[in-house]
N, C-alpha and C positions, 0 to 999 in steps of 0.2 A: 504494499500499499504506498502511496506516495506521502510523505512527511507534512506537515502543516506549512513548513519553510519552503518546501519543496513545490507547492500549489501558489502559495502566496508569490514566489519570484516569477515563476511560468505564468502567471495571471497577465503580465507584460506591463509595459509603462501606461500606457492609454487607460485601462484598468485601474491599475494601481494610484495615479494622479486623480482618476474621479473620486476614487475613495477617500484620498486625502483631502481633496476639497470639499467632499461631502462630511469630514469629519468622523468618518467610520474608523480610519485607523491613522496613527502619528508615524511621521517620518522615521523616527527613532526605531520604531518596530521593522520598518522596512530596512533600515541599515543594519540592525541587529541579526535580522534574518540572512542578509546576505554575509556578513561577516562569519556566522555561524556555518553556513555553507562553505564559504571559502576554505574556512579552517577544516571541515571535513574531508572535502573533495578536493581542493587544490593540489595537496600533496601528490595527487595521482596523476595530475595534470600539468602543474608548473605554468598557469596561465599568468600569474601575475608575478612582477617583478617586485612589488611591494604594496601593501593595503596601508590606508591611511585611517585608521579607526578613530584616532582621538577627533581630529580634524571634521570628519563626515559625523560623529555623534554630535560634535557640536554645531556643525552645519542644519543638522536634523531639528535642532533645537530654534535655530535662528530663521529657517525659510521660511518664505512667505507661502502660504498654503494654497496661492490662489492662480499660480501660474500652471501653464499648460504641462510641465514636467513636474509638477509639485511634489518634493520631497522623495523622489523617486532615484535611487542610487545608480551611479553609472561608472564604467569603466573607462579610464583614457589609455589611450594606445602610447605605447613608450616612447614615440617621436614627437609629441606634443608637450610643449612648456605646460606645466601647473607650478604655480607659485609654491615655494617652499621645497621643491623637490628637483633635483638633478635630471635633466634630460639627457639618458644615456644613450639612446637609439641602439640598445643592445650590445653596448662596447664598454669594454673595462677602461676605457680613457674618455672621459668627459668633463666638463665644464662643473663649476659648483652649482648649488640649488638656485633654482629660477627667482627672480625677485616678483616677477608677475605672471598671470596666466596668459597663454595665447588667446587671441580675438574669441576663437572658437569655444574656447573654455570658459571666457568671461560671458558668450552669449547663453552658454548652457546653463551655467548657474543663474543668471539673470531670469530664464525662462523655470527656474525651481530645481533642475537638478542638482544632485549630491555626487561629485566625483568622491569615490570609495577607494579605488587603487590604481594603479598604474601597470599595464601588461606588457607582456615580454614581446619582444619582436626578434629577428636574426640581426646580425650586426649592420648598423646604418642601413636597414631596412632592405636590404639588396636583394633576396631571393624568395621563392613561393612556398618557403618551409621556415619554420620557426625554432631555429637552434643557434646556440652560440656558445662561445668559450665563456661567456661572463655569466651566463644564467642558464645554460644547458638546454635540454630538448623539451619543447614543450608539446603536448599531446592531445590527440583527437578524442572527444569523450564517446564518440561512437565505436572507437576502436584505438586502445592506447597505442598499439603498434603502429598506427598511422598517423601523419602529419594533421595539423588543423589547417594546412596551408599557412601563406605568408606574402605580406610581412605583418599583416594585422592577426595572425595567428593566435597569439595571446586573447585577444579581443574576442574574436570567434570561438575560441574554446570557452571561455567564461560565459558567454551568452548560450551557447548551445548546452551547456552543462547547467543552466540555471544557476549560476552562481551570480550572475547580475541579470536585469532584466534587459538591459541594452548596452552599446559600447561604441566608442568613437573608432574609427579606422582612418587610414589615408591610402591612397592609390597611385602609385606612379607607373604601374605597368600590369595591374590586375590585383593590386595589393588588400582591396577591400572585395573584390568579386570572387578572386579565388578561396581565400578562407571561408567566406558563404557557402560557396559551392560545396567545398569539403564538409562543412559542419552542418549542412541542411537548413541555412539561413537565407535572408534576403539582404544582399549587399549592394548597395548605390553608388557608384562613382557618379558624383553629380557634373554638370558642365564644367569645363575650365572659368575659375573665376566667380564660380555660385558662391563657394564658402572662403570666405577670409583665409590666407595664409599668413598673415602678419604673427609674430614679429619678422618672419622670413621674409615675404615679400613674394617668393617663389619657389620651388624646389626641383632641382633635376631639370632646368631650364623650360619650366613648366608644365613638365609631364604630369606632376603631383597633385593632387588636392585632397582635402579632409572629406569625411562622409562618415553615414549611419551604418551600423551594423545590427540587425534586429531580427526577432522571430516571424515576425508577419508584414505583410506590406503595410498595414496601416500605422504600425510602430515605427517602422523604418521612416515613413512620412512624417510622422510626427515629431521624431528626431529631425530631421531634414529642415522642416518648419523653424525649428528653433536655432540651427546651427547657419542657416543660410544668411548672405548677406557679406559685402566688402567696406573696407576703410581705406582712408588715406594710406599710400604706401602698398598697397597690393599692386600687382604687376597686370594683372587680368581682372576683368570685370565682365560677367555674364550678363546677358539682356536681364533687365529687372523683373522680377516677379511679385505681384501684389497680392497673390491668392493663397490659398491653403493646400500643401500637397496632402495633408490628411483628408482633407473633402475629396480631392481629386482621386484617392485610392479607393474612395466610396461609391465612386459614381461610375456609371457605365460609360466606356469610353467610345460608344458608337462603331458603327462598321468601318473597320481600318483595311488598309491595304499593306499587306505584310510581308516582306523577302524572307524567304529562309536560306540559309547557305550553310554548309559545311566546309565550304573550301578553304584549305590551309593557306595562310599568306605565304607567297612565293619565297623562296631562299630559307624556309623552316623545313625540317623533318620530323614529323610527327605522324601518329597513327591513332584514329579515334577507335576507341574500343567499342565492344559490339553493346554492352549495355548504356553507354552514353548515346551512341547512335540510336538506339531504341528509345531513349529518354526525347532526343531532338525530333524523332519521326513522330512519337506519340504527342508530343506537344504541338507539333504542326497539325495534326489531325483534329486536335480539340481546339484549336484556332479556328480551323474549317468551320468544326461543328458549332462553335459559338456564333457563326455568320461573318467572320471577316475574310476578305479576299486574300488568300495565300498563293505566292507565287515563288517559284525557285529562281533566284537571281543571286548573282555573287558581286559583292563589292571589287571595283577596281581598285584593288589593294597597290599593285604596282610594287615597289620595293619597299614598302613602309616599313617593313621588319628590319630591315638594314638601317633604316633612320631611326628606328626606336633604339636599335642597339647602340649606335653610335651616340644618340643623346644620352642615354641611361648609363653608359661609360662615364662620358664626360660629367654627369652628375656625380657618380661615385667618386670619381678624381677631385671635385670640387669640394665635396664631403669630406674627404678625408685630409683634406688642407686646413679644416676648421678644428680638428679635434687637438687637444693639448698635448698629445704623444703619439704619434702615428706609429713608432716601433712596437706598440701594445696592440695594434689591430691585428686580427687573425690574418695568417699567411694568404688566404685566399682573398680576403678584402683588399690586401696591398697588391697582390696581383692584379685583380679586376682596375684597381685604380691607377696602376702603371699601363695597362691597356687604354685606358681612357687618356691618360697624359700623352702616350705615344701615338695614338690612332686619331685623337679628337684636337688638334691644335685649338687657339683661340680663334683663329681665321674659320676653321672647320666649324668650330660650333655657332659662330655667327652664320656660315652659309647654310648650316641645318635650321637656324631660325628663319630665315629666309627662305628656304625651299619648303618649309610648314605650310605656308598658305596654299601652295600649288598642290601638294599633296592633298591638303585637308580637301580644296576644292573638287579634285580628282574623285575621292571618295564618297563627298557629300552628296556628288551627282545621283548616287543611286537613291537619295531621300527625294528627288525630284518627282519620282513615280511613286514612291511607297512612304508610308508613315513610320514603321517601325522593321528593324531586321532582327530574325532570330537565328543565332549560331549555337552551336554545343557552348558549355562553359569551360570544361576542361577536356583532355584527351582521355582522362581515365578517372575512376574515383580516387581518394586521397592515397598518394603513395606513402611509401615507409617513414616512420615519424623523424629520423635524421635528415631526409632527404638527400641532399648532396653536400651536407654539413661534414667538413674536414675532407672533402675531395678537392683536386686540383681546381683553379679558376676554369679551364676549358670543359672538364666534366661536368662542375656544376651548372656553368652556362648551357651546356647540351642538354641537362636532365630539365633544367627551366623551361627552355624552348618546346622540348618534346612534350612536357606537361600542360603548358599553358599558351597554346598559339593564338587564340582567339581574342586574348584580352588585350595585348600591348597597342594595337592600332589605334585603339579609340582612344587612347592617352594622348596620342601624336594629333589626333584630329580634334580632341577636346570634348567629345560629343560624351552625353549622358550614357551611362550605361548600367543595367540592373542583372544581377542573377539571382535566380529564383530555383526553389526546389523542384525535382521533377520525379518525385519517388525515389525507391531503394533499390540499388542495384543486387544482384545474386549473393552478393558478399556483405550485405546488410548496411552498405555506406550509403550516403545521400548521392544521387544524381542531380544534374542541375543543367538549367541553360542560360542564355545570355539575350537579352533584348538590349537593343541600342536604338536611340531616339535621335532626333533632329538637336541640333545645338539649341541650348536653352530649354528643350522640351521635356522636363523629367514628368510634368504633368500628365502627358500621355503615356507614359511607362508606367507610372504609379495606378491609373486608371486601367492598363491593360494586364500588369500584373495582379492587380486586386482581384478583376475578373477572372482569372486563371485560379488564383489561390480560392474564391467562391466556388468554382466549377470542381477542384479537386484539393480539398483544404490538406494542409501539411502541418498546421501549428498543433495538432494533439501528439504528434510522435516526440518521443522523448529519448535520448540516449542512454544507453546502459549506465554509463557512470554518472547520470543526472540522478539516479535512486541511490546512490553510495552514501548519501549524507543522513 
């Protein structure tokens, strides 16, 4: 039988905030329930680098109980500045504790959310698994032998196991969507410039953005409602949005024209597993049954994979220049950074920025005739927990590319993209698909994802380790 704490946390942030606003439950009760579950279950998962019990309990007593996220505990990914905590980015070498929150954390607090802990990431958030010299291996609650994905793997593991109702992530090549797909969650990568990146301004030459990880479409949308917006200093600004993503998630999307594609971007070597192909095909049929016009059509990817790789490597190189002691970085990290330094000069980095507009225009031409693109999310269900940790740089890169060929192109174009659950494979692990929208159109993605969730609900599925507490 599920415990009272388990049922409470799995109720989700929308329901919990409503209960807080109604006076049915106090935020302190929510914080204490999450802390108990973290203490009982996280030793098996290693989702958290640290928790902040004293700060969270104090915030629970002071929080305004009328906000959209009133009193709901949230986990913050380990690349996001939180006042009083060092931003380690999964590394042994890092700066002192932050003096102020990142803008996105400030917005979450203003909405009533209570940061309860900092989640684990691979060093410098490079890879699609979560393992590092600094914090060890983070595991998937559906199967501890498998990865929760990366780089937002600690956040995804914590949400999937019901340690917290929701969490933040960041995505520079799939790092929200990949963990969501591995763990049976909803992972939204918003449009470039939708969510403030301050105090950084931008990360990885604009590839990376913050976004939400949650168990349902409505809860993901509620979190993005609180997170979105930019301030002075942000390099990119998405088209302004004045509505409610949460409302969009509960609204019929209307009849859409949806392209389905499982084409692997040229230059990448990957193979789609049978169970993931079945999930993609099954979702395509479901979309047609819901009344949408479904057509097979591939984006004009060109060599976007090569552009992504060069930009990613340059971003890694730039990150390593910011750490206090580069000699303490993992060997694989140093070699990836060296590749970025050798292959992507300052002049080359500028040319990549200039080429991005042409590449984006070519790929976006698909949306002249369709509203949404659906692709597989991953090439297979979650791989081994260690992923490519400890392997050489080339081996780790190769493993990444084979596992996640469909997510990086849309970091180059800056389009919104969301991965949603699509059943379970024969191995009992979550399957997933990716939905990609026009620039600035998260609204349509939430409406369509909400319709799919209503047609084939997934929120009642709980991984085995969620019941360990």
